[in-house]
C-alpha positions as CSV (number, residue, x, y, z in Angstrom):
1,X,-200.3,70.5,-22.4
2,X,-197.2,70.7,-20.3
3,X,-193.8,69.4,-20.9
4,X,-193.8,65.5,-21.0
5,X,-190.9,63.6,-19.4
6,X,-190.9,59.8,-20.1
7,X,-188.9,57.8,-17.6
8,X,-188.1,54.2,-18.4
9,X,-187.6,52.3,-15.2
10,X,-188.9,52.8,-11.7
11,X,-185.8,51.7,-9.8
12,X,-183.7,53.9,-7.5
13,X,-182.8,56.5,-10.1
14,X,-186.1,56.5,-12.0
15,X,-188.3,56.7,-9.0
16,X,-186.3,59.6,-7.5
17,X,-186.3,61.5,-10.8
18,X,-190.1,61.0,-11.3
19,X,-190.8,62.3,-7.8
20,X,-188.5,65.3,-8.2
21,X,-190.2,66.3,-11.5
22,X,-193.8,65.3,-10.6
23,X,-195.1,68.7,-9.5
24,X,-193.9,70.7,-12.6
25,X,-193.9,68.2,-15.5
26,X,-196.2,65.7,-17.2
27,X,-194.2,62.7,-15.9
28,X,-194.8,59.2,-17.4
29,X,-193.1,56.5,-15.4
30,X,-192.8,53.2,-17.3
31,X,-191.9,49.9,-15.7
32,X,-192.8,46.2,-16.3
33,X,-193.0,45.6,-12.5
34,X,-196.2,46.3,-10.5
35,X,-194.1,47.8,-7.6
36,X,-190.8,49.3,-6.7
37,X,-188.4,46.6,-5.4
38,X,-186.2,47.9,-2.7
39,X,-183.2,45.6,-3.6
40,X,-181.1,47.0,-0.7
41,X,-183.3,44.9,1.6
42,X,-183.5,41.8,-0.6
43,X,-181.0,39.7,1.2
44,X,-182.6,40.3,4.6
45,X,-185.9,39.7,2.9
46,X,-184.7,36.2,1.9
47,X,-183.9,35.2,5.5
48,X,-186.9,37.0,7.1
49,X,-190.5,36.9,5.9
50,X,-191.5,40.2,7.7
51,X,-188.6,41.9,5.9
52,X,-189.7,40.6,2.5
53,X,-193.0,42.3,3.0
54,X,-191.2,45.6,3.7
55,X,-189.2,45.8,0.4
56,X,-192.0,46.4,-2.1
57,X,-193.8,49.7,-2.6
58,X,-196.6,50.3,-5.1
59,X,-196.0,52.8,-7.9
60,X,-199.5,54.1,-7.4
61,X,-198.2,55.9,-4.2
62,X,-195.3,57.6,-5.9
63,X,-196.8,60.4,-8.0
64,X,-199.6,62.9,-7.5
65,X,-199.6,64.6,-10.9
66,X,-197.8,62.1,-13.2
67,X,-198.9,58.7,-14.2
68,X,-197.5,55.2,-14.0
69,X,-197.6,52.9,-17.1
70,X,-197.0,49.3,-16.5
71,X,-195.2,48.0,-19.6
72,X,-191.8,47.2,-21.1
73,X,-190.0,49.7,-23.3
74,X,-189.1,48.1,-26.7
75,X,-187.3,51.1,-28.3
76,X,-186.4,54.7,-27.7
77,X,-185.9,57.5,-30.2
78,X,-185.4,61.3,-29.9
79,X,-189.2,61.8,-29.6
80,X,-190.3,59.2,-27.2
81,X,-190.8,55.5,-26.3
82,X,-192.4,52.6,-28.1
83,X,-193.6,49.8,-25.7
84,X,-193.5,46.1,-26.3
85,X,-197.3,46.1,-26.9
86,X,-196.9,48.6,-29.8
87,X,-198.3,51.6,-27.9
88,X,-196.4,54.9,-28.1
89,X,-195.5,57.6,-25.6
90,X,-194.4,60.9,-27.1
91,X,-192.1,62.9,-24.9
92,X,-190.2,66.2,-24.9
93,X,-187.6,64.5,-22.7
94,X,-186.9,60.8,-22.2
95,X,-184.7,59.2,-19.5
96,X,-183.4,55.7,-19.6
97,X,-183.4,54.4,-16.0
98,X,-184.0,50.8,-16.7
99,X,-181.3,49.6,-14.3
100,X,-179.6,46.3,-14.2
101,X,-180.2,42.7,-13.5
102,X,-178.4,40.7,-10.8
103,X,-178.5,37.0,-9.9
104,X,-181.3,36.1,-7.5
105,X,-181.7,36.7,-4.6
106,X,-180.1,40.2,-4.8
107,X,-182.8,41.0,-7.3
108,X,-185.9,39.0,-7.9
109,X,-185.9,38.9,-11.7
110,X,-189.8,38.8,-11.8
111,X,-192.3,41.5,-12.4
112,X,-195.1,40.6,-10.0
113,X,-194.8,41.3,-6.3
114,X,-196.9,38.3,-5.4
115,X,-194.7,36.0,-7.4
116,X,-191.6,37.5,-6.0
117,X,-192.8,37.0,-2.4
118,X,-193.6,33.3,-3.2
119,X,-190.2,32.9,-4.8
120,X,-188.5,34.3,-1.7
121,X,-190.7,32.1,0.6
122,X,-189.7,29.0,-1.3
123,X,-186.0,29.8,-1.3
124,X,-186.2,30.8,2.4
125,X,-187.5,27.3,3.1
126,X,-184.8,25.7,1.1
127,X,-182.1,27.8,2.9
128,X,-183.6,27.0,6.3
129,X,-183.1,23.3,5.6
130,X,-179.4,23.7,4.7
131,X,-176.7,23.4,7.2
132,X,-173.8,24.3,4.8
133,X,-174.1,27.3,2.5
134,X,-171.8,28.4,-0.3
135,X,-171.8,31.9,-1.6
136,X,-169.8,32.5,-4.8
137,X,-168.6,36.1,-4.8
138,X,-166.7,38.1,-2.2
139,X,-168.1,41.5,-3.1
140,X,-170.7,43.5,-1.2
141,X,-173.6,41.1,-2.1
142,X,-171.7,38.0,-0.9
143,X,-170.5,39.6,2.3
144,X,-173.9,41.1,3.2
145,X,-175.7,37.8,2.4
146,X,-173.2,35.9,4.7
147,X,-173.9,38.4,7.5
148,X,-177.7,38.0,7.1
149,X,-177.5,34.2,7.1
150,X,-175.2,34.2,10.1
151,X,-177.4,36.5,12.1
152,X,-180.6,34.5,11.3
153,X,-179.1,31.0,11.7
154,X,-175.9,31.2,13.7
155,X,-175.3,27.5,13.5
156,X,-175.1,27.3,9.7
157,X,-171.7,26.9,8.1
158,X,-171.3,29.7,5.6
159,X,-168.5,29.8,3.1
160,X,-167.8,32.8,0.8
161,X,-165.6,32.0,-2.2
162,X,-163.9,34.4,-4.6
163,X,-161.1,34.0,-7.1
164,X,-159.6,37.3,-6.0
165,X,-157.0,37.4,-3.3
166,X,-159.1,39.5,-0.9
167,X,-162.7,40.4,-0.3
168,X,-164.4,43.5,-1.7
169,X,-162.8,44.4,-4.9
170,X,-162.3,48.1,-5.6
171,X,-160.4,51.1,-4.3
172,X,-161.0,50.7,-0.6
173,X,-158.8,51.2,2.5
174,X,-157.1,48.1,3.9
175,X,-158.7,48.9,7.3
176,X,-162.2,48.4,5.7
177,X,-161.3,44.9,4.6
178,X,-159.7,44.1,7.9
179,X,-162.7,45.1,9.8
180,X,-165.0,43.0,7.6
181,X,-162.8,39.9,7.7
182,X,-162.5,40.1,11.5
183,X,-166.3,40.3,11.9
184,X,-166.9,37.5,9.4
185,X,-164.5,35.4,11.3
186,X,-166.3,36.1,14.6
187,X,-169.6,35.1,12.9
188,X,-168.0,31.8,11.8
189,X,-168.0,32.7,8.1
190,X,-165.3,30.9,6.2
191,X,-163.5,32.8,3.4
192,X,-162.0,30.8,0.5
193,X,-160.0,33.3,-1.6
194,X,-157.6,33.3,-4.5
195,X,-158.8,30.4,-6.5
196,X,-162.0,29.8,-8.5
197,X,-164.1,26.6,-8.6
198,X,-163.0,24.1,-11.2
199,X,-166.7,24.1,-12.3
200,X,-170.0,25.5,-10.9
201,X,-171.9,23.2,-8.5
202,X,-174.0,20.6,-10.3
203,X,-177.2,21.8,-8.6
204,X,-179.3,24.8,-9.4
205,X,-178.6,27.9,-7.1
206,X,-181.0,28.3,-4.3
207,X,-182.0,24.7,-4.2
208,X,-181.3,22.4,-1.2
209,X,-179.3,19.6,-2.8
210,X,-176.0,18.6,-1.2
211,X,-172.9,18.6,-3.4
212,X,-169.1,18.8,-3.2
213,X,-167.1,21.3,-5.3
214,X,-163.4,21.8,-5.8
215,X,-161.3,24.9,-6.3
216,X,-158.4,25.1,-8.8
217,X,-156.1,25.1,-5.8
218,X,-157.4,21.7,-4.8
219,X,-159.6,22.8,-1.9
220,X,-162.8,20.8,-1.3
221,X,-166.0,22.5,-0.4
222,X,-169.1,20.5,0.7
223,X,-172.4,22.4,0.9
224,X,-176.1,21.9,0.8
225,X,-177.1,25.0,-1.1
226,X,-175.3,27.7,-3.1
227,X,-176.0,31.2,-4.5
228,X,-174.3,33.3,-7.2
229,X,-173.4,36.7,-5.7
230,X,-171.8,38.4,-8.6
231,X,-172.6,39.4,-12.2
232,X,-174.4,42.7,-12.9
233,X,-175.9,43.1,-16.4
234,X,-177.7,46.1,-17.9
235,X,-181.4,46.0,-18.6
236,X,-181.0,47.3,-22.2
237,X,-183.5,49.1,-24.3
238,X,-183.1,49.4,-28.1
239,X,-182.0,52.8,-29.2
240,X,-183.0,53.7,-32.7
241,X,-182.3,56.5,-35.2
242,X,-179.8,59.1,-34.0
243,X,-179.5,57.5,-30.6
244,X,-178.2,54.1,-31.8
245,X,-174.6,55.2,-31.6
246,X,-174.9,55.6,-27.8
247,X,-175.4,51.9,-27.2
248,X,-172.4,49.8,-26.4
249,X,-172.1,46.1,-27.4
250,X,-172.3,45.1,-23.7
251,X,-175.7,46.9,-23.3
252,X,-174.6,49.9,-21.4
253,X,-175.0,53.4,-22.9
254,X,-172.6,56.3,-23.2
255,X,-173.5,59.6,-21.7
256,X,-171.9,63.0,-21.4
257,X,-171.2,64.8,-18.2
258,X,-174.8,66.2,-18.2
259,X,-176.0,62.6,-18.4
260,X,-177.4,63.0,-21.9
261,X,-176.9,60.2,-24.4
262,X,-174.0,60.9,-26.7
263,X,-175.3,63.0,-29.6
264,X,-178.7,63.8,-28.0
265,X,-180.0,67.0,-26.5
266,X,-183.2,65.6,-25.0
267,X,-182.5,62.0,-24.0
268,X,-180.8,61.2,-20.8
269,X,-179.7,58.0,-19.0
270,X,-179.2,57.5,-15.3
271,X,-178.3,54.7,-12.9
272,X,-176.9,51.3,-13.7
273,X,-177.6,51.5,-17.5
274,X,-174.9,54.1,-17.9
275,X,-171.4,53.2,-19.0
276,X,-169.9,55.5,-16.3
277,X,-166.9,54.0,-14.7
278,X,-168.3,53.8,-11.2
279,X,-169.9,51.1,-9.0
280,X,-173.5,50.2,-9.9
281,X,-175.2,51.2,-6.6
282,X,-178.4,52.9,-5.5
283,X,-176.5,55.9,-4.2
284,X,-175.0,56.7,-7.7
285,X,-178.5,56.3,-9.3
286,X,-180.1,58.8,-7.0
287,X,-177.2,61.2,-7.5
288,X,-177.7,60.9,-11.2
289,X,-181.4,61.7,-10.7
290,X,-180.5,65.0,-9.1
291,X,-178.3,66.0,-12.0
292,X,-180.8,64.9,-14.7
293,X,-183.6,66.8,-12.9
294,X,-181.6,70.0,-12.8
295,X,-180.7,69.8,-16.5
296,X,-184.3,68.9,-17.7
297,X,-185.6,71.9,-15.7
298,X,-183.0,74.1,-17.3
299,X,-183.7,72.9,-20.9
300,X,-187.5,73.2,-20.4
301,X,-187.0,76.8,-19.3
302,X,-184.9,77.5,-22.5
303,X,-181.6,77.6,-20.6
304,X,-178.5,75.5,-21.2
305,X,-178.0,72.2,-19.3
306,X,-175.1,73.3,-17.2
307,X,-175.2,70.9,-14.2
308,X,-172.4,68.4,-14.6
309,X,-172.2,65.0,-12.9
310,X,-169.0,64.3,-11.1
311,X,-168.6,60.8,-9.5
312,X,-167.8,61.0,-5.8
313,X,-164.9,59.4,-4.1
314,X,-164.9,55.6,-3.4
315,X,-167.5,54.9,-0.7
316,X,-169.4,51.9,0.5
317,X,-171.6,50.7,3.4
318,X,-171.4,47.0,4.0
319,X,-173.7,45.8,6.8
320,X,-173.2,42.3,8.2
321,X,-176.7,41.7,9.6
322,X,-178.6,44.4,11.6
323,X,-175.8,45.3,14.0
324,X,-172.5,44.5,12.2
325,X,-170.5,45.6,9.2
326,X,-168.1,48.4,8.3
327,X,-168.1,51.3,5.9
328,X,-165.8,53.6,4.0
329,X,-167.0,57.2,3.6
330,X,-165.5,60.5,2.6
331,X,-164.0,62.5,5.5
332,X,-162.6,66.1,5.8
333,X,-159.1,64.8,5.2
334,X,-159.8,61.8,3.0
335,X,-161.7,58.5,3.3
336,X,-162.4,57.1,6.7
337,X,-163.6,53.7,7.9
338,X,-166.7,53.5,10.1
339,X,-167.3,50.7,12.6
340,X,-170.2,48.3,13.0
341,X,-172.3,50.7,15.2
342,X,-172.0,53.5,12.6
343,X,-172.7,51.1,9.8
344,X,-175.8,49.8,11.5
345,X,-177.0,53.4,12.1
346,X,-176.6,54.5,8.5
347,X,-177.9,51.4,6.8
348,X,-177.8,48.0,8.5
349,X,-180.5,48.7,11.1
350,X,-183.4,49.6,8.8
351,X,-181.7,49.1,5.3
352,X,-183.0,52.5,4.3
353,X,-186.6,51.4,4.4
354,X,-187.6,54.6,6.1
355,X,-186.3,56.7,3.2
356,X,-188.3,54.7,0.7
357,X,-191.5,54.7,2.8
358,X,-191.3,58.5,2.6
359,X,-190.5,58.6,-1.1
360,X,-193.5,56.4,-1.9
361,X,-195.9,58.5,0.0
362,X,-197.9,60.5,-2.5
363,X,-197.4,64.3,-2.1
364,X,-194.1,64.0,-0.2
365,X,-191.4,65.7,-2.3
366,X,-188.2,63.8,-3.1
367,X,-185.2,64.5,-0.8
368,X,-182.6,66.8,-2.3
């Protein structure tokens, strides 16, 4: 028998890591979902049925040597994983890549693709009926969702609300925010910033049911439907035995610079589940996968795990529909802001679907 690597979670980090190790290890990929959910495309999938069909990829097309186990991890120890049904997977190395939850529609929150597609279709119909839309959260999700709605239904009145004084929290250049605000204004998107709602709308999110809400500053907002566009939470897995000390009360796990759980030599964590102080985005998860793969290969060969993870500089790509948006990326002399055309080229046009169509083609190696 070869070296077994159990990977808990088939999201961005877990899928990339499984693909990277597939040819040389006995990879067991564990996930409760029946397919990979390309959450980067979820907001466009909500406004467009053809796009919804493009955001799910079966796990059966990911690996050629390894295997996929559909199930939910109940606990992890130094020697493997116990699933919720009581079955056990012994492993030489275990990787927590269980990711995070996020309010629908940025992530579906359901495990079956057919159910997720029906959920999106129902919400799409609710949204299509609405003339006035309130999005609570002025971060990347709220802004991208506003852009998708405005492109699909230019006549809708879209309001983005955030208690912060400006959009897009984080260490970003003023020029990035300026470019996004100008484009949102051109799309007719209204920004209400600097004051929270006195209370959440009285209706369920994603449901067409007119209401009026008020901010602490006394501003009145009338809308027909609303969505929550903030609030990441880790998909925690119970850590037992020597691993228990790595779990934080908030559900995130502490890792060292090799991405190993604190106090462990053979258990790693990557992606959103980690307590690393960086944005929870797909790019970080796939970068983690590269580091974890290198260290697992080294340890399996009897060598030290000497590849350290170093978070990159602040960067973000924020499409506003298929042709708009703005980005901040590293440049030779520091961060630079990219315009709408470059943003569409890098992400907004196809929302990275080409990359994941390639990843989920059995036999095609993971990109380095």
